[in-house]
C-alpha positions as CSV (number, residue, x, y, z in Angstrom):
1,M,185.3,112.5,62.1
2,A,183.4,115.5,63.4
3,T,182.7,115.6,67.2
4,E,179.5,117.1,68.6
5,I,180.2,119.3,71.6
6,K,177.5,118.8,74.2
7,L,176.7,120.9,77.2
8,P,178.5,119.1,80.1
9,R,177.2,118.5,83.6
10,L,179.6,120.5,85.7
11,G,178.2,119.7,89.1
12,Q,175.7,117.6,91.1
13,G,172.2,118.6,90.3
14,M,173.0,120.7,87.3
15,E,170.3,120.3,84.6
16,S,171.0,123.3,82.4
17,G,173.4,126.2,81.9
18,T,173.5,129.5,80.0
19,I,176.0,130.2,77.3
20,V,177.1,133.8,77.7
21,K,180.0,134.0,75.2
22,W,181.9,132.0,72.7
23,L,185.6,132.4,72.8
24,K,186.1,131.0,69.3
25,S,184.2,131.8,66.1
26,E,183.1,129.3,63.3
27,G,186.1,128.4,61.2
28,D,188.7,129.0,64.0
29,P,191.2,126.2,64.9
30,V,190.6,124.7,68.3
31,K,192.9,122.6,70.5
32,K,191.6,120.1,73.0
33,G,191.7,121.6,76.5
34,E,191.6,125.2,75.1
35,P,188.9,127.5,76.5
36,L,186.0,127.4,74.1
37,Y,183.0,129.3,75.6
38,E,181.8,130.9,78.9
39,L,179.0,129.1,80.7
40,D,176.8,130.5,83.5
41,T,175.5,127.9,85.9
42,D,173.5,128.3,89.1
43,K,176.8,128.6,90.9
44,V,179.5,130.3,88.8
45,T,180.4,131.7,85.4
46,Q,183.4,129.8,84.0
47,E,185.3,129.0,80.9
48,V,184.6,125.5,79.4
49,E,187.4,123.8,77.5
50,A,187.1,122.0,74.2
51,D,186.6,118.3,74.2
52,A,188.4,117.8,70.9
53,S,190.9,119.3,68.5
54,G,190.1,120.5,65.0
55,V,188.1,123.4,63.4
56,L,185.0,124.9,65.0
57,L,182.7,124.0,62.1
58,K,179.4,125.0,63.6
59,I,178.0,126.8,66.6
60,A,174.5,125.4,67.2
61,V,173.6,127.7,70.1
62,Q,175.1,131.2,70.1
63,E,173.7,132.3,73.5
64,G,171.0,131.3,76.0
65,E,170.0,128.6,78.3
66,V,170.7,125.0,77.2
67,D,169.9,121.6,78.8
68,V,172.7,119.4,79.9
69,G,173.6,117.0,77.1
70,R,172.4,119.1,74.2
71,T,174.7,119.6,71.2
72,I,176.0,123.2,71.1
73,A,178.7,123.0,68.5
74,V,180.6,120.7,66.2
75,I,184.4,120.4,65.9
76,G,186.0,118.5,63.0
77,E,188.3,118.8,59.9
78,Q,188.2,121.8,57.6
79,G,185.6,121.2,54.9
80,E,183.9,118.3,56.7
81,E,180.2,118.0,56.4
82,V,178.3,119.1,59.5
83,T,175.5,117.0,60.9
84,I,173.9,117.9,64.1
85,S,171.8,115.5,66.1
86,E,168.1,116.2,66.7
87,N,168.6,117.5,70.2
88,G,171.1,120.1,68.9
89,A,168.7,121.2,66.2
90,Q,166.1,121.9,68.9
91,A,168.4,124.2,70.9
92,P,167.0,127.7,71.7
93,E,167.6,130.5,69.2
94,P,170.5,132.8,70.0
95,V,169.8,136.1,71.6
96,T,170.9,139.0,69.4
97,A,170.8,142.8,69.5
98,A,167.6,142.7,67.3
99,A,165.5,141.2,70.2
100,P,162.7,143.6,71.3
101,A,163.5,145.8,74.2
102,V,161.9,144.7,77.5
103,S,162.5,147.8,79.5
104,P,164.2,150.6,77.7
105,V,166.3,152.7,80.0
106,Q,168.2,155.2,78.0
107,D,169.2,156.3,74.5
108,S,172.4,154.3,74.3
109,G,173.4,155.3,70.8
110,P,174.8,152.7,68.4
111,V,175.1,149.2,69.8
112,R,178.6,147.7,69.8
113,T,178.6,144.1,68.6
114,D,181.2,141.5,67.8
115,G,181.6,139.8,64.5
116,G,178.8,137.4,65.2
117,G,176.2,140.1,65.9
118,R,176.3,139.6,69.7
119,I,176.4,142.7,72.0
120,K,179.8,143.1,73.6
121,A,179.3,142.7,77.4
122,S,181.1,141.0,80.3
123,P,179.6,137.8,81.7
124,L,178.7,139.6,85.0
125,A,177.0,142.3,83.1
126,R,174.9,139.8,81.2
127,R,174.0,138.0,84.4
128,I,172.9,141.2,86.1
129,A,170.9,142.2,83.0
130,R,169.1,138.9,82.9
131,E,168.3,139.1,86.6
132,R,166.9,142.6,86.4
133,G,165.1,142.4,83.1
134,I,167.4,144.9,81.4
135,E,167.8,144.7,77.6
136,L,171.5,145.0,76.8
137,S,170.8,146.8,73.5
138,Q,169.5,149.7,75.5
139,V,172.6,150.1,77.7
140,Q,175.5,152.4,77.0
141,G,178.8,150.5,77.3
142,T,181.8,152.3,79.0
143,G,184.3,149.4,78.8
144,P,187.0,149.0,76.2
145,D,185.7,149.4,72.6
146,G,182.2,150.1,74.0
147,R,181.9,146.8,75.9
148,I,179.1,146.8,78.5
149,V,180.4,146.1,82.1
150,A,178.5,145.4,85.3
151,E,178.6,149.1,86.4
152,D,176.8,150.1,83.2
153,V,173.9,147.6,83.8
154,E,173.7,148.7,87.5
155,G,173.4,152.3,86.4
156,A,170.8,151.4,83.8
157,A,168.8,149.4,86.4
158,S,168.7,152.4,88.8
159,A,167.5,154.6,86.0
160,A,164.9,152.1,84.7
161,P,161.2,152.9,85.0
162,A,159.0,151.1,87.5
163,V,158.0,148.4,85.0
164,S,161.4,146.7,85.3
165,G,161.2,146.1,89.1
166,V,159.6,148.8,91.1
167,Q,155.8,148.9,91.3
168,D,153.1,151.0,92.9
169,S,154.8,154.4,92.4
170,G,158.1,153.2,93.8
171,Q,156.5,152.0,97.1
172,V,157.4,148.3,96.6
173,E,160.5,147.0,95.0
174,V,160.1,143.5,93.5
175,R,163.2,141.5,93.0
176,Q,163.2,138.3,91.0
177,L,165.3,135.4,92.4
178,S,168.7,135.1,90.7
179,S,169.8,131.6,89.7
180,I,172.1,131.5,92.7
181,R,169.4,132.6,95.1
182,K,167.1,129.9,93.7
183,T,169.8,127.3,94.4
184,I,170.2,128.7,97.9
185,A,166.4,128.5,98.5
186,R,166.2,125.0,97.1
187,R,169.1,123.7,99.2
188,L,168.1,125.3,102.4
189,S,164.6,124.0,102.0
190,Q,166.1,120.6,101.7
191,A,168.1,121.3,104.9
192,W,165.0,122.1,106.9
193,E,163.6,118.7,106.1
194,A,166.4,117.1,108.1
195,P,165.9,116.4,111.8
196,V,168.7,118.4,113.4
197,F,170.0,119.3,116.8
198,Q,172.5,121.9,118.0
199,L,175.4,121.7,120.5
200,V,177.1,124.8,121.9
201,V,180.5,125.3,123.6
202,S,182.7,128.3,124.3
203,A,186.4,128.1,123.7
204,D,189.2,130.2,125.3
205,M,190.9,131.9,122.4
206,T,194.0,133.1,124.2
207,E,196.4,130.7,122.5
208,A,194.7,130.8,119.1
209,L,194.8,134.6,119.0
210,A,198.5,134.6,120.0
211,L,199.1,132.1,117.3
212,V,197.4,134.2,114.7
213,A,199.5,137.3,115.7
214,R,202.7,135.3,115.5
215,L,201.8,133.8,112.1
216,R,201.1,137.2,110.7
217,E,204.6,138.2,111.7
218,L,206.0,135.2,110.0
219,H,203.7,135.3,106.9
220,P,202.8,139.0,106.3
221,D,201.7,138.2,102.7
222,E,199.2,135.5,103.7
223,R,197.8,137.4,106.7
224,P,196.4,134.3,108.5
225,T,193.1,134.7,110.4
226,V,191.1,133.0,113.1
227,T,189.1,131.3,110.3
228,D,192.3,129.8,109.0
229,V,193.2,128.4,112.4
230,L,189.7,127.1,112.8
231,T,189.9,125.4,109.4
232,R,193.1,123.6,110.3
233,V,192.0,122.4,113.7
234,T,188.6,121.4,112.3
235,G,190.3,119.3,109.7
236,A,192.3,117.5,112.4
237,A,189.1,117.0,114.6
238,L,187.2,115.6,111.6
239,M,189.9,113.0,111.0
240,R,189.5,111.9,114.7
241,H,185.7,111.8,114.4
242,R,185.1,110.7,110.8
243,D,181.4,110.1,111.4
244,V,181.0,113.9,111.3
245,N,183.0,114.1,108.0
246,A,180.2,112.6,106.0
247,H,177.3,113.0,103.6
248,F,173.8,111.6,104.0
249,V,172.7,110.4,100.5
250,N,169.7,108.2,99.7
251,D,169.5,106.6,103.1
252,E,173.2,106.0,103.1
253,I,176.0,107.6,105.1
254,H,179.1,108.2,103.0
255,I,182.2,108.6,105.2
256,H,185.0,110.7,103.5
257,P,188.7,110.1,103.9
258,S,189.8,113.7,103.8
259,A,188.4,116.9,105.4
260,N,187.3,119.1,102.6
261,V,186.2,122.2,104.6
262,G,183.8,124.7,103.0
263,I,184.1,128.3,104.1
264,A,180.8,130.3,103.8
265,V,181.5,133.5,102.0
266,A,179.0,136.4,101.6
267,A,179.3,137.6,98.0
268,P,177.3,140.1,96.0
269,Q,175.6,137.2,94.2
270,G,174.6,135.4,97.4
271,L,176.1,133.0,99.9
272,I,178.8,130.9,98.3
273,V,180.7,128.0,100.0
274,P,184.1,127.4,98.3
275,V,186.0,124.4,99.5
276,I,189.6,124.0,101.0
277,R,190.5,120.4,100.2
278,S,192.4,118.1,102.6
279,A,192.5,120.8,105.3
280,E,194.1,118.3,107.7
281,R,197.2,118.1,105.6
282,L,197.8,121.8,105.1
283,S,199.7,124.3,107.2
284,I,197.8,127.4,108.5
285,A,199.8,129.6,106.1
286,E,198.8,127.3,103.2
287,I,195.2,127.5,104.3
288,A,195.4,131.3,104.5
289,R,196.7,131.5,101.0
290,A,194.0,129.2,99.6
291,R,191.3,130.9,101.6
292,A,192.3,134.4,100.4
293,D,192.4,133.2,96.8
294,L,188.9,131.5,97.0
295,V,187.3,134.5,98.8
296,Q,188.7,136.9,96.2
297,R,187.6,134.8,93.3
298,T,184.2,134.3,94.9
299,R,183.6,138.1,95.2
300,D,184.9,138.6,91.6
301,N,182.6,135.9,90.4
302,K,185.5,133.9,89.0
303,L,185.1,130.6,90.8
304,K,185.1,127.3,88.9
305,A,182.6,124.5,89.5
306,G,185.4,122.4,91.1
307,D,186.0,125.1,93.7
308,L,182.5,124.4,95.1
309,E,182.3,120.6,94.8
310,G,183.2,117.9,97.3
311,G,182.9,119.7,100.6
312,T,182.5,117.4,103.6
313,F,182.0,120.0,106.4
314,T,181.2,123.7,106.5
315,I,182.3,126.6,108.7
316,S,180.2,129.8,108.9
317,N,182.0,132.6,110.8
318,L,180.0,135.8,111.6
319,G,182.4,136.9,114.2
320,M,183.7,139.8,112.1
321,F,180.2,141.2,112.2
322,G,180.2,141.2,116.0
323,V,177.7,138.3,116.2
324,E,178.1,136.5,119.5
325,Q,176.3,133.3,118.7
326,F,174.0,131.9,115.9
327,V,172.7,128.7,114.4
328,A,173.8,127.8,110.9
329,V,171.6,125.8,108.5
330,L,172.9,122.5,107.2
331,N,174.6,122.4,103.8
332,P,173.2,119.2,102.3
333,P,174.3,116.5,101.8
334,Q,176.8,117.3,104.6
335,V,175.7,116.1,108.0
336,A,177.2,118.9,110.2
337,I,178.0,122.6,110.0
338,L,179.8,124.9,112.5
339,A,178.6,128.4,113.3
340,V,181.3,130.6,114.9
341,G,180.7,133.8,116.8
342,A,183.0,136.7,117.8
343,S,185.9,136.4,120.2
344,E,185.1,138.7,123.1
345,E,186.3,139.4,126.6
346,R,184.2,137.6,129.2
347,V,184.6,137.2,133.0
348,V,185.3,133.7,134.1
349,V,186.2,132.1,137.4
350,E,189.7,130.6,137.7
351,Q,190.9,129.2,141.0
352,G,188.4,131.2,142.9
353,A,189.2,134.5,141.2
354,F,187.4,136.5,138.5
355,V,189.5,136.9,135.3
356,A,188.8,138.2,131.8
357,R,189.3,135.7,129.0
358,P,188.7,136.0,125.2
359,L,185.9,133.5,124.6
360,M,184.4,132.4,121.3
361,T,181.1,130.5,121.0
362,M,180.8,127.6,118.6
363,T,177.5,126.0,117.6
364,L,177.5,122.7,115.9
365,T,174.3,121.8,113.9
366,C,174.0,118.0,113.3
367,D,171.8,115.9,111.1
368,H,170.3,113.4,113.5
369,R,169.8,110.8,110.8
370,A,173.6,110.4,110.6
371,I,174.9,111.7,113.9
372,D,173.8,110.9,117.4
373,G,174.2,113.5,120.2
374,A,177.1,111.7,121.9
375,V,179.0,111.6,118.6
376,G,178.5,115.3,117.9
377,A,179.4,116.2,121.5
378,D,182.6,114.1,121.4
379,F,183.6,115.9,118.1
380,L,182.8,119.3,119.6
381,R,184.8,118.5,122.7
382,T,187.9,117.6,120.6
383,L,187.4,120.7,118.5
384,K,187.3,122.9,121.7
385,Q,190.5,121.3,122.9
386,L,192.3,122.0,119.6
387,V,191.0,125.5,119.4
388,E,192.3,126.2,123.0
389,S,195.6,124.4,122.3
390,P,196.1,124.6,118.5
391,A,199.6,123.3,118.7
392,L,198.0,119.9,119.4
393,A,196.7,119.8,115.8
394,L,199.9,120.9,114.1
């Protein structure tokens, strides 16, 4: 019996996604669990696996934005009659090379298409083209077999006339919000609705920096960082103060059993927060390996939805930019976030004498609906102790 393939909900709050490329053609055999198509959500572009095995009898939506739950394809036995439910029949028409040009940018010559008539382009190139109003049929591809890559679209955007983004003789540049920036705007607007307070401490980084140096000698391939040490000790502190390792959802506080620590990463597409799961159970070297992989895939736009889900606490570190102290905005539904500044030499008094110590300022932002001041202060006190003596957390 034929199986209708519907657009899945790949994350909390997802209402639609954009099909950018099918990895199978009609008539191809398909195995359950095999990558079937590439889907662009407001967080990532990822491959989606087939729900069933058989033959891809019908592709109902070649490309474009589709609502969650809508039928996009049918898999069944060879020769089986195809019937698509009403919601599938109402899916948007596929975008093809014959679409009218929105903002012609150059004489691109013959358009390279695949067997289905779709222009050959990478997912990132398609995303950039959508965000900047560039028609792919007008872009010269420089990739393999004429495939359009991100650099081609960037070049076309810079050469485009004012109608595609720059107005008033180039005086004002107008940028439309990308799907990711829209998500950031929506989530941060939600964060500002929460009553929050901040707590600030400075930690002596002498032992932590020495530990990082030693770990780099022992694990040259992983190259552990201060952020990795912070992630590990934060996981330990969260397990001792579980009220901080929580979500505030519909007037309920959900306390989580493991510290799934999100690391804020500045990527070309916007601020992304991939998650290191069960940080309290990992070694610093394991965290370094996981963090390096997540950061690289974030910047390459190769994250999967699962990499971003389930975070219970977030660390935002701007120390590498020389920022001494800042306040981070909550990452709902999490109830706390830690902002970390740079480690810098400061003069302190020890036993009546002035000495220089490497100090780092940490600012904890708390959702007062879930965390009281004393609870947040107690957590921050434990975190400071573990940062100053990280061996206590290992």
